[in-house]
N, C-alpha and C positions, 0 to 999 in steps of 0.2 A: 504494500500500500504506500502510495506517494506521501511524502511529508509536506505539509502545507506551510508555506512561508508567506507572510503578508507585510513586506517592507513598504516604505514610502516610495522608494525608487528602485527599480530593477534595471541594471545596465547590462547589455549584451555586447561583449567585446572589451578586452583589456589592452587596447592600443592607446595611443595618445589621447584621443577624445574621451573614450570610456574611463580611463584612469583619472582624467581631470575632473569629470563629473563626479565619480565616486569619492575622490579625495575631498573635493570642495563640499559635497553634501555631508560627508562624514564629519568634516570640521565644524559644521553647524549642528551637529548632533542628530542628523537625519538617519533613519534606518535604511541601509543600502545593501542590496544583493548584487554582486558582480559575477557575471558568468563568462568564462573563457575556456574554449575547448583546446586551444593551442598554447603557445608560449606567452607568458606575461610580457607586456611591453609591445606586443604586436609586431607588425611588419617593420616599423621605423627602427626599433631597437635591434631586432634580430636579423633583418634581411634588407634594410633600406638605408635610411639617412645615416645612421651611426656607422655601420661597416663601410659604406661607400665613401664617407668623408674620411674615415680612418685610412682606407686604401689610397685615397687621393693624397693624404698627408705623407704617406710613405713614398708615393711617386714624386711629390714635391721635394722631399728630402734627397731623393736620387738625382733630381734635376739640379738642385743647388750644389750637390757634390761635384757635378760635372761642369757647372757654369760659372766658375769663379774667375776666369781669365780676365774678364772686363774690369775686375776689381783688383787685379794684380795677384790673384790667388791661383797658383798653378798646381793643381792636384792631379794625380793619376785618375784614370777612369774609375768610376764607382764600382765596387764589388757588391753586386746586388744579390741578396738572398730572398727569393720570393716567399719561401716558407716562413722566414722570420718576419717578413712584411705581413703575412697572414697571421702570424702569432700576435703581431701588434693589433690587428683588427679584432681578434678574439679577446685580447686583454682589455680593449676599450669597451667592448660589449660587457665583459665581466665587471668592469668598474662601475658601469651605469646600472647594471642589472638589479642590485639591491633596492634601488629607488623605486623600481617598478614591480618588486617581488610580491608574491602572495603573502609572505610573512609581514612585510611592511603594511600592506593594506588591511590585513587582519588586525595588526596592531592599532590601526586607525579606527577599528570598530566595524569594518566592512566584512560582510559574509561573502567569502569567495568560493565559488563552485567551479571546479575544473571539469566542466561537462559541456556537451553540445546543448545549446538552448534553442527551443522551437516553440512557437506559438501554437496553442491548441484551440484558442478562441480569442476574441477581441480583448480579453482581459486576463489571460492566463498563459504562462510559459512553463513548459516542462523541461527540466534539466536533470538528467539522471533519474534519481528517485525523489526529486524535489518538484513540487508544484508551486509556482510563484504567482501570487495574485497581488500585484502592486498598485499603488495609487497612480503612478506614472511609470512608463517604460522609456528607456533611451536605447536605440539600436545604434551601436558603434562598431559594427562587424567588419569594417574596412573593405579592402579590395585585394585582388590577386593579379599576378601577371597575365596580361591578355596575350594569348598565343594565337596568331592568325592561322587560317586554314590553308597553309602553303603546302602544295603537294610534296610528299616525301618527308615532311618535317617529323611526322610521327614514327618514321623508320630510322631516324638518325639520333645520336646522342646530342642533345642541345642543353644549354644553360639558361636559367632565368635568375632573377635576383635571389631566389631562395636557395639556389645551388652554387651560384657564382663564387661565393666567399668560402666554399669548401676546397677550392683549388689550392694545391700545395706546391705546384711547379708552374713556372712561367709558361703560358701558352706560346707555342712557336709562332702561330699565326691566328689571331683572334678575329673572327668575322662577327660583326654586330649588325643585326637587322633592327633599324630604328635610329634616327638621328635627332632624337629629342634630348633633353637634359641628361637623363639617365644614361642613354647610349653614349653620348659624347664625354660625360664625366668618366665613365669606365673605359672609354677608348683612350683618353689621355693618361689615366692612372696606369693602365697595362702597358701602354707604349713606353712610359717613363721607367717602368720596371722590366723592360727588355723584350716585350712582345712586338711582333709586327701586327698592325691593326688595319682592318678595312671596315668601313661603315657603309651600309646600304640604306639609303633613305628614299622612299617612294615619292615624297613631295620635296619640301624645302627643309633643310636642317634648321633647328631652332626657329621653326616657323611661327611661333607665338610671340616672338620678341621683335624688337625694333630691327628692321632688316639691315640698316647700316651698322648698328652696333653688333648684331649677330655675325655680320660679315667679318668683323675684326676678330672675333673668337675663332671662326672657321679658318681664317688665314693663319692664326697662331698655331692651331692644331695641325694644319697641313705643313707648316714650316717645321714642326717637330717630327714629321714623317708619317702622320696618319693619313691614310687614303680615305677621302670622303666622297662617295658617289651619290650625288643628289639627283632627284627625279629618276631614280633607278629602282624599279620595282622587282623584288625577288619573285620569280615564277615557280621555281622548284629547287629542292635540295636532294642530294643523294650521297650515299656512302661510297667512296671510291678509295680503295686501298686503305692507307692509314689516315686519310683525311675525309673531309666533307666538301663536296663540290656544290657551289651556289651558282645558279643560273638566273640571270636577271635581264631585263630590257630597260634601256635608258630612253630619255626623251626623244632622241633622234631615231629610235626604233632599232638600234644596234643591240646585239646580244652581248652581254657581259658575263664572263665566267671566271670564278675565282675558286681555288681549292684552299680550304683553311683547316687548321688542326682542331680548332674549337669554335663553337657557334653560340653566340649569346642572342637571345630574343628579347628586345627592349622596345616593344611596340605599344606600350601603354598599359593601362590597368583596367580590370573589370570588377565591378562591385560584387561583393559576396552576398547576393540576394537569394541564392539557392539554399534550400534546406532550413530556412528560418520559419516556415509556415506563415508567410506573409498573407497568403490568401485567407487562411483561417482567422488571421488578425484583422482582416478588413483594411489592409494597407496597400495602397496603389503603388505599383513599381513597374519598371521596364528594364531592359538590358542596360540602360544608362544609370540605373540606380533607383532608390526609393524617392517618390515624389513628395516634396515638402514645400510648405509655404515660406514666406520670408522669416517667420518665427521658428522655422525648422520643425513644425508639426506635420505629421502625416495625415492621411485621410481619416485615420482613427485618432481622435483628439487626445486620447490618453497616451499616445505613442509619439515620441520624437525620433528623428534620425539625424546623425551628425557624422562628419568626416567623409571619407571616400565613398561610403555606401549611399550617401545622399546626393551623389553626382556633383557636378560643379568642379571647383578648383580642388585638386588633390594634393594637399600639402599638410604636413604635420601641424604647422602653426595654424592652419585653417581649422583643423579639428579642435585644437585647443581654444581658439577664438569662439567657435560654435559651442563648445562645452560651457564657456562662460555665459553665453546668451541663454542656453537652456537652464542653467542654474538660476539666473535672474528671473526667468519665466516661471519655473516650477516652484522655487522656494519663496520668491518675493512677489510673484504675480505681476511683474512689471512688463510693459509692452517691449518687445525686442524685434529687431529687423536686421537680417543679414545684409551687409553692404560689401559686395564684391569689389567695388571701386577702391576700397581701402586696403585691399590685400596685396602685400609685397611678395615677390618671389626672387630667388637667386639661383643661377646655375653656377656651380662651384668649380668650373674649369679655371685654368690660368691662361688668360685673364678671366676674372669673374664677370658675370653678367647679371645685373640687377634691374628690377622693374617695380614700380608702384604707381597706382592711379591710372589715369587715362593715357593711352598712347596718343601720338600726334594725330593719327588718322581719326580715331574716335573723337578726340577733342575738337578737331576741325568740323567733323560732322555735327557736333552739338553746338559749337560756338562760332563757327565760320571764321571770318577774318579778324575776330577779336582775340585769336590765339597767337601767341608769340613763342617760338622755340629758341631757347637760350642755350648756348653751349660753352663748355670750357674743356680744353684738351689737357691731358696729363703732361704733355710735353712742355706746357707753360707753368707747371707746378714745381716748385723748388724741391720738395720732398721726393717727388717722383724722379727728378733728375738725380738726386743724391743716391737713390736706391736702384737706379737703372731700370725703372719701371715706367717708362714714358709712353708705352702703348696704352691708349685708352681715351675715352671721351665721356663727359657728362652732358645730359640733355635735361633741361627743365622745361616743362610745358606750362606756360603762364596763360591764364584766361582773363576774362573781364576784370578790370581793376587790379590786375597783377596777381590775382589769386593763383596759388599753385594747384594745378589740376593733375599733374603726374610727373614722373621722372624716370629716366632710364640711364644706366651707367654701365660702362664696360671698362675694366681695368683692375689694378691691384686693390684689394680690400673693398671692392664694390659692395659686397654684402654688408660690410660694416657701415659704409656711407649711406646705404639705402635705409638704414635704421633711422638716421636723422631725418631723412626726407619722408619716411613713413609717418613719423611723429608730426612733422610740419604739415603734411597733408591732412592728418586726422584732426589737427587743431585749426584747419582752414587758414594757415598763414599765407601771407602775400610776399611778393618779391622784396618789399621794403624790410620785412622781418628777416628774410634770408640774407639780404645785403647788409643788414645792420648788426648781426651778432658778431661776437669776437671769436675768431678761430685762432688757437695757438699756432705759432709758427715754429718750424715748418711742418705742416700736416697736410695729408691728402684732403681733409675736410675743407680746406680753403677753396677747393674747386667749387663747392656749393656757393660760397659767397661771391666768387669771381663771376660765375654764371649769372647770379641774381643781379649783380651790379650792372651787367650788360643790358638789362631791361631798360635802363635809363639812358642808353647810349644815344638815342635819337631824340632825347628830350630837349626842348628849347633851353637856352642858358638860364632863364629865370627858373625853370623847373629844376635844373641841376643845382641851382643855388638853394632852393627850398629843400631839396633832398639832402644836400650837404649840411645845412643848418639843423635839419632833423636828426642827422647822425650825431652831430656835435652835442645837441641837447640830450640825446639818449646816453652818450658815453663820455661827454666832456665834463 
């Protein structure tokens, strides 16, 4: 006979979003049941953000060891141990693991069930021998690697993010299907650790980012020796001898054939909607994920969905952001609304590529000729010159009244600089604010101030005088 549990909140999925909801609710003394059939920490900790950034760090260390000549440092070629780089990846996961562990959450007062959870009705979930009838449910079951129906793929050994980080030896030739952030990050990491790398992208690599700035990243990767075949669709794969032969067609209609030793499929993510009993719960969903309103509620008003399974932007920080909205809605009954325009993202290649807010195209569609695009190049920044990191550019998208609408940046520490711009965007700051703050010298953050000041470049002299007096009043 099933044991009946009646918590205030039942969370399905112990990834970033689910853990955030459970921890916050428990902190307010709310009775929480957390269900997880796999590993605590979900995809991000075990197979995604954490191991990928750890491997990128290993690749960056190898690059630095070989690239000191410009600074007068003449070292022999790096002696790379791929297995030790993999050990680093595992050690980083192990260091973070306790924070996401079952023991920690049970210590917070959360009831953790390591079972598969499935709705049996609109108000009940079955998990092992437990029947959970909660006041509210939060589905945070995440996503899995999307494997396209390429002929022959099911007959060859291929890697996805869940198996990539089990490699202990450098791939001789790594073929990657997919030229998005995941594909290109892993392309650069493995190239720097000694692998030959070929990327196949059916459309445009980094197609969701600013084309000009994405082009700077692609050139940098190609300069490191990575072959990036854009508008080249893979049509079939087959096992040949000790390798895997990939056959594709490019935009010109030519056949492209490559034989690789390892094949990574990085063609996106699919929400984990199967097996949850969503039909029994009265929750609308599609292959793109669970349908939610701006407040992240499903068609069943007792049930919320957050993170990758809710469709939309698939980032760990988005799941965390949505968890905060759900807590406000469930515990404090405050009106909440998801705002995708506020969400930043970063591709952690070298150079990094960051984005927040509206792109230039979207901004012009909304505001027409009231939009100004302001730029600052890394080559004009003293810190970038000192560190030999002069490849890069910042773009600020200014709208009516000089309000910041969006920003894109490519270059060293772009992910850190986009933090400042994300805050500026959320607080509806204007160019006068970004031009007027004090940036310590020499820092890459001065790029923001330099770009913002250029907003006033075509201002009449009287306007420049008013701007200057304003700055003096603020800081004088």
